[in-house]
matplotlib code that plots the C-alpha trace (Angstrom):
import matplotlib.pyplot as plt

x = [0.0, 1.3, 0.8, -2.6, -3.7, -6.7, -8.7, -8.0, -11.5, -13.1, -10.9, -12.3, -15.8, -15.3, -14.1, -10.6, -8.0, -5.4, -1.7, 1.6, 3.3, 6.5, 5.2, 1.7, -1.6, -2.8, -5.5, -4.1, -7.5, -11.2, -12.8, -10.9, -7.3, -7.6, -10.9, -9.3, -6.4, -8.8, -10.9, -7.8, -6.8, -10.4, -12.0, -10.8, -9.7, -8.6, -5.7, -4.9, -1.3, -1.3, 1.5, 3.8, 5.8, 5.3, 8.2, 8.2, 11.6, 11.9, 14.7, 16.6, 19.2, 16.7, 17.5, 21.2, 20.5, 18.5, 21.1, 23.6, 21.1, 19.6, 21.0, 18.7, 19.0, 16.4, 17.8, 15.3, 12.4, 11.5, 7.7, 5.8, 4.2, 6.6, 7.8, 10.9, 11.6, 15.0, 17.0, 18.7, 22.0, 24.5, 28.1, 28.9, 26.2, 23.7, 20.0, 18.6, 15.3, 13.5, 11.2, 9.3, 10.3, 7.9, 9.0, 6.5, 8.5, 12.2, 12.3, 9.8, 10.1, 8.1, 9.3, 7.2, 9.3, 8.5, 6.7, 9.1, 12.1, 10.4, 12.4, 15.9, 15.0, 14.0, 17.1, 19.3, 17.6, 17.5, 21.2, 22.3, 19.8, 21.3, 24.3, 22.1, 19.7, 16.8, 13.8, 12.4, 8.7, 7.1, 3.5, 1.8, -1.3, -2.0, -3.7, -3.0, -5.3, -4.2, -7.0, -5.9, -7.3, -8.6, -11.6, -9.8, -9.1, -12.6, -14.2, -11.7, -12.2, -15.9, -14.7, -13.1, -14.6, -16.3, -14.1, -11.0, -12.1, -10.8, -7.3, -7.0, -7.8, -5.3, -2.4, 0.5, 1.8, 4.1, 3.0, 0.7, -1.1, -2.9, -6.7, -7.9, -6.5, -5.8, -2.7, -3.5, -0.7, -0.9, 1.4, 0.9, 2.4, 0.1, 1.0, -2.4, -3.3, -4.7, -4.2, -2.4, -4.2, -2.7, -5.4, -6.0, -6.5, -10.1, -11.0, -9.9, -12.9, -15.5, -13.4, -13.1, -16.8, -17.5, -15.2, -17.0, -20.3, -19.0, -18.1, -14.4, -13.4, -11.7, -8.3, -5.6, -1.9, -2.1, -3.5, -1.1, 1.8, 0.6, -0.1, 3.2, 5.1, 3.2, 4.1, 7.8, 8.1, 10.6, 9.6, 12.0, 13.2, 12.7, 14.2, 16.6, 17.9, 21.0, 23.0, 22.4, 23.1, 21.0, 22.8, 22.1, 18.5, 17.4, 17.5, 20.4, 17.9, 17.3, 21.0, 22.1, 25.9, 25.8, 29.2, 30.1, 27.3, 28.4, 25.9, 26.1, 27.2, 28.3, 32.0, 31.0, 28.6, 30.0, 32.5, 29.6, 27.5, 29.0, 30.4, 27.9, 28.5, 24.8, 21.5, 17.9, 15.8, 12.2, 11.3, 8.4, 7.9, 7.5, 6.5, 3.7, 4.4, 4.6, 7.6, 8.3, 11.0, 14.3, 13.9, 17.3, 17.9, 20.2, 22.2, 23.9, 27.6, 27.2, 26.1, 23.3, 20.8, 17.8, 14.2, 13.6, 9.9, 7.6, 3.8, 1.1, 0.1, -3.7, -3.5, -1.2, -2.3, 1.3, 3.9, 6.3, 9.2, 12.2, 15.5, 19.0, 21.4, 24.9, 25.3, 26.0, 22.8, 21.3, 17.7, 16.8, 17.3, 15.9, 14.3, 14.5, 10.9, 10.7, 13.6, 12.4, 14.2, 11.5, 12.2, 11.9, 12.6, 14.4, 12.2, 12.4, 9.8, 7.3, 5.1, 1.8, 1.0, -2.4, -4.1, -2.0, 0.6, 4.0, 5.7, 5.2, 3.6]
y = [0.0, 3.4, 6.9, 8.4, 12.0, 13.6, 12.8, 9.1, 8.0, 10.4, 8.8, 5.4, 6.7, 8.1, 4.6, 5.8, 3.1, 3.4, 2.8, 3.2, 6.4, 7.3, 5.4, 7.0, 5.4, 7.7, 7.8, 7.0, 7.5, 7.7, 6.7, 7.4, 8.6, 10.1, 11.7, 13.3, 14.5, 16.2, 17.7, 19.6, 20.7, 21.8, 22.9, 22.1, 19.2, 18.8, 16.7, 15.7, 16.7, 16.6, 14.0, 16.8, 18.1, 21.7, 23.1, 26.5, 28.1, 31.0, 33.1, 36.3, 34.5, 32.4, 34.2, 33.6, 29.9, 29.4, 31.2, 28.5, 25.6, 26.1, 26.3, 29.1, 32.5, 33.5, 37.0, 37.3, 37.0, 40.4, 40.7, 38.8, 35.6, 35.4, 31.8, 30.3, 26.8, 25.4, 22.2, 21.3, 19.7, 17.4, 18.5, 16.5, 18.3, 15.4, 16.5, 15.8, 17.2, 19.9, 22.2, 25.5, 28.2, 31.0, 34.3, 35.3, 37.7, 38.5, 36.0, 33.5, 31.3, 28.2, 25.2, 22.6, 19.4, 16.0, 13.3, 10.5, 12.5, 14.0, 12.2, 12.7, 16.3, 17.2, 15.6, 17.5, 20.8, 20.5, 19.5, 22.6, 25.0, 24.7, 26.9, 29.7, 29.6, 28.7, 26.8, 24.1, 23.1, 20.4, 21.5, 18.0, 19.7, 21.0, 19.4, 20.6, 20.7, 21.5, 22.9, 23.1, 24.0, 27.1, 27.3, 26.4, 29.7, 31.0, 27.9, 27.6, 31.3, 30.6, 28.7, 31.8, 34.5, 36.9, 39.7, 37.8, 36.7, 39.7, 39.6, 35.9, 36.2, 39.1, 36.9, 37.0, 33.7, 31.8, 33.8, 33.2, 34.8, 33.9, 34.2, 33.4, 29.9, 29.1, 29.8, 30.1, 30.0, 30.4, 27.5, 24.0, 21.0, 20.5, 23.3, 24.9, 27.9, 27.2, 27.3, 25.1, 25.6, 24.7, 24.5, 22.9, 19.1, 19.3, 21.7, 19.4, 17.0, 19.8, 21.8, 18.8, 18.2, 21.9, 21.8, 18.7, 20.4, 23.3, 20.9, 20.4, 16.8, 14.5, 13.6, 11.1, 10.8, 9.1, 12.2, 14.3, 12.4, 12.7, 16.4, 17.2, 15.3, 17.2, 20.4, 19.5, 19.2, 16.8, 14.1, 13.4, 9.9, 9.5, 12.5, 13.5, 12.1, 12.1, 10.5, 13.4, 17.1, 20.0, 20.5, 17.0, 17.2, 20.3, 22.3, 24.6, 27.5, 26.9, 27.4, 30.9, 31.2, 34.7, 36.2, 35.8, 33.5, 30.0, 27.2, 23.5, 21.7, 24.8, 23.8, 20.4, 21.7, 25.0, 23.4, 21.5, 24.6, 24.8, 21.3, 18.7, 15.4, 14.5, 16.4, 15.7, 16.1, 15.6, 12.8, 12.5, 8.9, 8.9, 5.3, 3.4, 2.4, 3.7, 5.2, 4.1, 4.7, 2.8, 2.1, 2.4, 5.3, 4.6, 7.6, 7.7, 7.0, 4.5, 6.7, 5.6, 7.1, 6.1, 7.2, 8.6, 9.3, 8.3, 8.1, 8.4, 12.0, 12.4, 15.9, 15.2, 11.6, 10.6, 9.0, 11.4, 11.1, 12.6, 11.0, 11.5, 11.3, 12.3, 16.1, 15.8, 13.8, 14.7, 15.4, 11.8, 8.8, 5.3, 3.8, 0.1, -1.0, -4.8, -5.5, -3.2, 0.0, 2.7, 6.2, 9.2, 12.9, 15.1, 18.1, 20.9, 20.6, 21.6, 19.6, 21.3, 24.4, 26.0, 23.3, 24.1, 21.9, 23.6, 21.2, 20.3, 16.8]
z = [0.0, -1.0, 0.4, -0.2, -0.9, 0.8, -2.4, -2.5, -1.3, -3.9, -6.7, -5.6, -5.6, -9.1, -10.2, -11.1, -11.9, -9.2, -9.8, -7.8, -8.7, -6.8, -3.8, -3.9, -4.9, -7.6, -10.3, -13.8, -15.5, -14.7, -18.0, -21.1, -21.0, -24.5, -23.5, -20.5, -22.6, -25.1, -22.2, -21.1, -24.6, -25.5, -22.2, -18.6, -16.5, -12.9, -11.6, -8.0, -7.6, -3.8, -3.9, -4.8, -1.8, -0.7, 1.4, 3.1, 3.8, 6.2, 7.6, 7.0, 4.8, 2.8, -0.5, -0.1, 0.7, -2.4, -4.5, -3.4, -3.6, -7.1, -10.6, -11.6, -10.1, -7.4, -7.7, -10.6, -8.1, -6.7, -7.1, -4.3, -5.7, -8.7, -9.5, -11.0, -12.4, -11.5, -11.1, -7.8, -8.4, -6.8, -6.5, -9.6, -11.6, -11.5, -11.2, -7.8, -8.7, -10.8, -8.8, -8.7, -6.2, -5.2, -3.7, -1.0, 1.1, 1.6, 4.5, 3.0, -0.1, -1.1, -3.0, -4.8, -5.4, -6.9, -5.1, -5.8, -4.6, -1.5, 1.2, -0.4, -1.3, 2.2, 3.7, 1.2, 1.8, 5.6, 5.8, 3.8, 5.3, 8.8, 8.1, 6.7, 9.7, 7.4, 8.8, 6.5, 6.9, 4.9, 4.3, 4.5, 5.7, 2.2, -0.8, -4.4, -7.4, -11.0, -13.1, -16.7, -20.1, -22.0, -19.7, -16.5, -14.9, -15.5, -14.0, -11.1, -10.2, -9.4, -6.3, -4.9, -2.8, -5.3, -4.0, -5.1, -8.6, -10.5, -8.8, -9.4, -13.0, -13.3, -12.1, -14.5, -15.9, -13.5, -10.4, -7.5, -4.6, -1.4, -1.4, 2.0, 2.9, -0.7, -2.7, -6.3, -8.9, -12.6, -13.4, -14.8, -16.5, -19.6, -22.1, -21.4, -19.2, -15.7, -12.0, -9.5, -6.2, -2.8, -0.1, 3.3, 2.9, 4.1, 1.3, -1.5, -1.9, -1.9, -4.4, -6.7, -6.6, -7.3, -10.3, -11.6, -11.2, -13.4, -16.2, -15.3, -16.1, -13.6, -15.1, -14.2, -14.5, -17.9, -19.5, -17.5, -19.0, -22.7, -22.1, -20.6, -23.3, -26.0, -24.2, -24.2, -20.4, -18.7, -16.3, -13.4, -13.4, -17.2, -19.0, -16.2, -13.0, -10.8, -13.6, -16.1, -16.0, -17.3, -20.6, -21.8, -20.5, -22.6, -19.3, -20.0, -20.1, -16.4, -15.5, -14.6, -14.8, -13.4, -12.6, -8.9, -8.0, -6.9, -6.6, -5.9, -9.1, -10.9, -11.2, -12.6, -15.3, -16.4, -18.8, -20.4, -21.2, -24.8, -25.1, -23.9, -25.7, -25.5, -25.9, -25.4, -28.5, -29.6, -32.1, -34.4, -35.7, -39.5, -39.8, -38.1, -34.5, -30.9, -29.3, -25.7, -23.1, -23.4, -27.2, -28.9, -31.4, -34.3, -35.6, -39.0, -38.7, -35.9, -33.1, -30.7, -28.3, -26.3, -25.9, -22.4, -22.8, -25.6, -26.3, -28.8, -29.1, -29.0, -30.4, -33.3, -33.8, -34.2, -32.0, -30.2, -27.8, -26.1, -26.8, -25.4, -28.4, -29.4, -29.8, -33.6, -34.3, -37.8, -38.4, -39.5, -37.2, -36.8, -33.7, -32.9, -32.2, -31.6, -33.9, -36.7, -37.5, -38.1, -39.3, -37.1, -37.4, -34.9, -34.0, -31.4, -28.6, -27.6, -29.9, -28.8, -26.8, -26.1, -28.3, -31.4, -33.1, -33.2, -35.5, -39.1, -39.5]

ax = plt.figure().add_subplot(projection="3d")
ax.plot(x, y, z, "-o")
ax.set_aspect("equal")
plt.show()
């Protein structure tokens, strides 16, 4: 038996298929995974992301602590509620986790880290926070719902106090604010607009039911995965982990090599900024088949790579993937699918954003 979110009983009531995900019992789908995917692209869907770990960091030196802890530069965060995506690295440059950090006050930042890395992340953060006098509080009293899709913000705003609706809808992308006991952030993992809402655990089931009554579809992790891959977003444990660094994981844009700022892992990865021997690319399968993780990619001239994430794209009606390949990989490759070499084209993700295909089929 895995860990359970405050919504677990509701997922059972809604006849969700439950699977283990990073040690948590989570809904993979409720009815049709493809139907849930299209609901998010075309209207609105809600996901239970309460398995994610919310961590509050407080103290007068918390900004200096995060400047040393994260590869991206929290110095960019000056407006309360503004968020930043970053990797947290080991000394050798391996990716411990990817996360979102929110600036709430000069002595108060909030992190959201992955479920499967929760325990190691907390141990790593707490160990290094001590010398900065930063207190680390895991907010296991909170639930978190992701409401995503072109109609998501308008529908989710109806759950707020009427006096807060205008301010919530005015939130800039990748920022958040507290509205009563809820923290509403305009972030997501689907390539669509929407809100991620942190709330007291007791509020989660009533909020979910209210969203369903407004026509927001219940969605599981299966649709979340096809949506995030279409949107060109990495999944920890598939497309990056402790054995890979940001520059070979299409995450070089999250590394801020600001002069004079040292951070954990900088010395190891800085030489790779312009000379990484591998890179993470998007693939579009030209032949008939389905791309899956760990399939081998054959590169002209004898090079080789591997699929890290692959799926059938419901929006494109084609098979797509991420693959880690040699840096000099040409635009055409072949993928070994059950002993057959099928043709694939290297493309630049994202594949889909805001319901629109961004690559030529």
